[in-house]
C-alpha positions as CSV (number, residue, x, y, z in Angstrom):
1,M,88.6,68.1,132.9
2,K,86.9,68.0,129.5
3,L,89.3,66.6,126.9
4,L,87.6,67.9,123.8
5,Q,85.8,71.3,123.3
6,S,83.8,71.8,120.1
7,M,81.3,73.9,118.3
8,G,79.2,73.0,115.3
9,L,77.1,75.3,113.1
10,T,75.1,74.7,109.9
11,H,73.2,77.2,107.7
12,P,71.2,77.0,104.5
13,G,73.3,79.8,103.0
14,T,72.0,82.9,101.2
15,V,70.4,81.2,98.1
16,K,68.9,77.8,99.0
17,D,65.7,77.4,100.9
18,V,66.5,73.8,102.1
19,N,69.5,72.9,104.2
20,E,70.6,69.4,103.1
21,D,73.6,69.5,105.5
22,A,73.5,67.8,108.9
23,I,76.1,67.9,111.6
24,L,77.0,66.1,114.9
25,A,79.3,67.4,117.5
26,E,78.9,65.1,120.4
27,E,82.2,64.0,122.1
28,P,83.9,61.8,121.0
29,V,82.1,61.9,117.6
30,F,82.2,64.8,115.1
31,V,80.5,64.4,111.7
32,V,79.4,66.6,108.7
33,A,77.1,65.2,106.1
34,D,76.2,67.1,102.9
35,G,73.1,65.9,101.1
36,I,74.1,65.8,97.4
37,G,72.6,68.8,95.5
38,G,70.0,67.8,93.0
39,S,69.1,64.5,94.6
40,E,65.7,64.0,96.1
41,H,65.6,63.8,99.9
42,G,69.3,64.7,100.2
43,E,68.5,66.2,103.6
44,F,67.1,62.8,104.8
45,A,70.2,61.0,103.6
46,S,72.5,63.4,105.5
47,Q,70.3,63.2,108.6
48,T,70.5,59.4,108.5
49,V,74.3,59.6,108.8
50,V,74.3,61.8,111.8
51,E,71.6,59.9,113.6
52,L,73.5,56.7,113.4
53,F,76.7,58.4,114.5
54,G,74.8,60.0,117.3
55,E,73.8,56.5,118.5
56,L,77.5,55.6,118.4
57,A,78.5,58.6,120.5
58,R,75.9,57.8,123.1
59,R,77.0,54.2,123.4
60,G,80.5,55.5,124.4
61,A,84.0,54.1,124.0
62,P,83.8,53.5,120.2
63,S,86.4,51.5,118.4
64,T,87.8,51.8,114.9
65,D,85.6,48.9,113.8
66,D,82.6,50.7,115.2
67,V,83.3,53.7,113.0
68,V,83.6,51.6,109.9
69,E,80.5,49.6,110.7
70,C,78.5,52.8,111.5
71,L,79.3,54.3,108.1
72,Q,78.4,51.0,106.4
73,Q,75.1,51.0,108.3
74,A,74.4,54.5,107.1
75,H,75.0,53.5,103.5
76,E,72.6,50.5,103.8
77,S,70.0,52.7,105.5
78,V,70.1,55.3,102.7
79,R,69.9,52.5,100.1
80,R,66.7,51.1,101.8
81,M,65.2,54.6,101.9
82,Q,65.9,54.9,98.1
83,Q,63.8,51.8,97.5
84,E,61.0,52.6,100.0
85,R,60.6,56.2,98.7
86,S,61.6,55.6,95.1
87,C,64.1,58.4,95.3
88,N,67.7,59.1,94.5
89,A,68.9,60.2,97.9
90,A,72.7,60.4,98.6
91,T,75.1,62.3,100.8
92,T,78.7,62.9,101.5
93,A,80.1,62.2,105.0
94,C,83.3,63.1,106.7
95,G,84.4,63.3,110.3
96,A,86.6,62.3,113.2
97,V,86.0,60.0,116.1
98,A,88.3,59.8,119.1
99,V,89.0,56.2,120.1
100,R,91.2,54.5,122.7
101,M,94.0,52.1,121.8
102,G,95.6,50.9,125.0
103,Q,96.6,54.0,126.9
104,A,96.7,56.2,123.8
105,A,94.0,58.2,122.1
106,Y,93.6,58.4,118.3
107,W,91.4,60.0,115.8
108,V,89.7,57.8,113.3
109,I,89.2,60.3,110.4
110,F,86.9,59.3,107.6
111,N,85.7,60.7,104.3
112,I,83.4,59.9,101.4
113,G,82.6,62.7,99.0
114,D,83.9,66.3,99.0
115,S,83.3,67.5,102.5
116,R,86.6,67.9,104.3
117,V,88.6,67.4,107.5
118,Y,91.5,69.7,108.3
119,R,94.0,69.5,111.2
120,M,96.2,72.0,112.9
121,Q,98.8,69.9,114.8
122,G,99.5,71.1,118.3
123,R,101.0,74.5,118.3
124,S,102.3,74.3,114.8
125,G,100.0,77.0,113.4
126,R,99.7,75.1,110.1
127,L,96.3,74.0,108.9
128,E,96.5,71.0,106.7
129,Q,93.8,69.1,104.8
130,V,93.7,65.4,105.9
131,S,90.9,64.1,103.7
132,V,91.1,63.8,100.0
133,D,88.2,65.0,97.9
134,H,86.2,62.3,96.0
135,S,85.4,64.6,93.1
136,H,85.7,64.9,89.3
137,V,88.2,67.7,89.5
138,Q,90.3,66.0,92.2
139,E,90.7,63.0,89.8
140,L,91.8,65.4,87.1
141,V,94.3,67.0,89.5
142,E,95.7,63.6,90.5
143,A,96.0,62.6,86.8
144,G,98.0,65.7,86.1
145,L,95.3,67.1,83.8
146,L,94.4,70.1,85.9
147,D,96.3,72.2,88.4
148,E,95.0,72.9,91.9
149,A,94.4,76.6,91.3
150,D,92.2,75.9,88.2
151,A,90.4,73.2,90.2
152,E,88.9,75.8,92.5
153,T,87.0,77.4,89.6
154,H,86.3,74.4,87.4
155,P,82.6,74.1,86.4
156,N,82.5,70.5,87.5
157,R,84.1,71.1,90.9
158,N,81.0,70.1,92.8
159,V,80.6,66.7,91.0
160,V,81.3,64.0,93.5
161,T,82.5,60.5,92.5
162,R,81.8,58.7,95.8
163,A,78.9,59.0,98.2
164,V,76.8,57.3,100.9
165,G,73.9,55.8,99.1
166,A,75.7,55.5,95.7
167,D,75.3,52.0,94.3
168,D,78.8,51.1,93.3
169,Q,80.5,54.2,94.7
170,F,80.5,53.6,98.4
171,L,84.3,53.7,98.9
172,P,85.2,55.6,102.1
173,D,88.7,56.5,103.0
174,Y,90.0,56.2,106.6
175,W,93.0,57.6,108.4
176,L,94.4,57.1,111.9
177,A,96.1,59.9,113.7
178,P,97.2,60.4,117.3
179,V,95.1,62.8,119.4
180,V,97.7,65.4,120.4
181,A,97.3,68.1,123.1
182,G,96.7,71.4,121.4
183,D,95.3,69.9,118.2
184,R,92.5,71.7,116.4
185,L,90.3,70.0,113.8
186,M,88.0,71.7,111.3
187,I,85.3,69.6,109.7
188,C,83.3,71.3,107.0
189,S,81.0,70.9,104.0
190,D,82.3,72.2,100.7
191,G,79.9,75.2,101.1
192,L,82.3,76.8,103.6
193,L,85.0,77.2,101.1
194,R,83.0,77.6,97.9
195,D,82.8,81.4,98.1
196,S,85.1,82.2,101.1
197,D,88.7,83.2,100.7
198,E,90.8,80.2,101.8
199,T,93.5,82.4,103.2
200,Q,91.0,84.1,105.5
201,V,89.6,80.7,106.5
202,H,93.1,79.6,107.4
203,D,93.9,82.7,109.4
204,I,90.7,82.4,111.4
205,V,91.2,78.7,112.2
206,C,94.8,79.2,113.2
207,R,94.1,81.9,115.7
208,R,95.0,80.8,119.2
209,G,93.5,82.1,122.4
210,E,89.9,81.8,121.1
211,G,87.8,78.8,121.6
212,P,85.8,76.7,119.0
213,D,82.6,78.7,119.6
214,V,84.3,82.0,118.5
215,I,86.1,80.4,115.6
216,A,83.1,78.6,114.2
217,H,80.9,81.7,114.4
218,E,83.5,83.8,112.6
219,L,83.9,81.2,109.8
220,M,80.1,81.1,109.4
221,T,80.0,84.9,109.2
222,L,82.8,84.9,106.6
223,A,80.9,82.4,104.5
224,L,77.6,84.2,104.6
225,E,79.2,87.6,103.9
226,S,81.1,86.0,101.0
227,G,77.8,84.9,99.3
228,A,77.3,81.3,100.6
229,R,75.5,80.0,97.5
230,D,75.5,76.5,99.0
231,N,74.6,75.2,102.4
232,V,77.4,75.8,104.9
233,S,78.5,73.5,107.8
234,V,81.5,73.7,110.1
235,I,82.7,72.0,113.2
236,I,85.7,73.1,115.2
237,V,87.2,70.7,117.7
238,D,90.0,71.6,120.2
239,V,92.0,69.0,122.2
240,A,92.8,70.1,125.7
241,D,96.3,71.7,125.8
242,D,97.0,70.6,129.4
243,D,99.8,68.5,131.0
244,D,97.2,66.4,132.8
245,A,95.3,65.5,129.6
246,E,95.4,61.8,128.8
247,V,96.5,62.4,125.2
248,G,99.8,62.6,123.4
249,N,102.1,65.6,124.0
250,T,103.0,68.2,121.4
251,E,106.2,66.3,120.6
252,A,104.3,63.1,119.6
253,S,104.4,61.7,116.1
254,N,101.7,63.3,114.0
255,D,102.0,60.9,111.1
256,L,98.8,59.8,109.5
257,T,98.2,56.2,108.9
258,T,95.9,55.1,106.1
259,M,93.6,52.4,107.5
260,P,92.7,49.1,105.8
261,G,89.5,49.6,103.9
262,S,90.5,52.8,102.3
263,R,90.6,52.7,98.6
264,R,92.8,55.2,96.9
């Protein structure tokens, strides 16, 4: 039985000619990278991230250390490309990698930049953001200088403060969460939510009875019909909801653990 089912889609949107997003949905590795707008060769930076994570997926049985090392290698590769091409390439990167710890399965969730990872736990029907944006407006929110409602329309909402390829701003965050039967993850670039109504996004993702392929296509349709001024990427991952699946049951603890190396 297949433990994880997934669907990933990416689209340049309705305005931009170049898609600087890149995605990977190859069990057990799921990644979205968003080349930073305005930087040269952003599409090459994002592709570097997913290529290295693709190699990790094909090696099989990744560990938490492998995930951290892979992201570090991506950063170093983008930095080398900057020097070789005399360009200012950079990218966000977020994702989830399923790893084994003894007999249990866990997600290693990571983020650097303002792409996002969401999780719907088991049959809860609640979609919650796991990752924390590394953006100018998020720092204002955390400092109490801006409320979350105003952050969505702030003129600097797309200014990121950490990125793969940024000289002194390579500061990823990592979380560890049990893989629970019935879980659903949504991994997306900020383009999915830029013009789409978040309530509609929530309602689509939280619909049960439809697989990742249907959910991902409906989210992409929503984004494009809403204007999609930015590149749009989304990955939906479902964990098998089956008594025989070798993952935690729906009563398992869903607490997130911040991994060493995260810098909040």
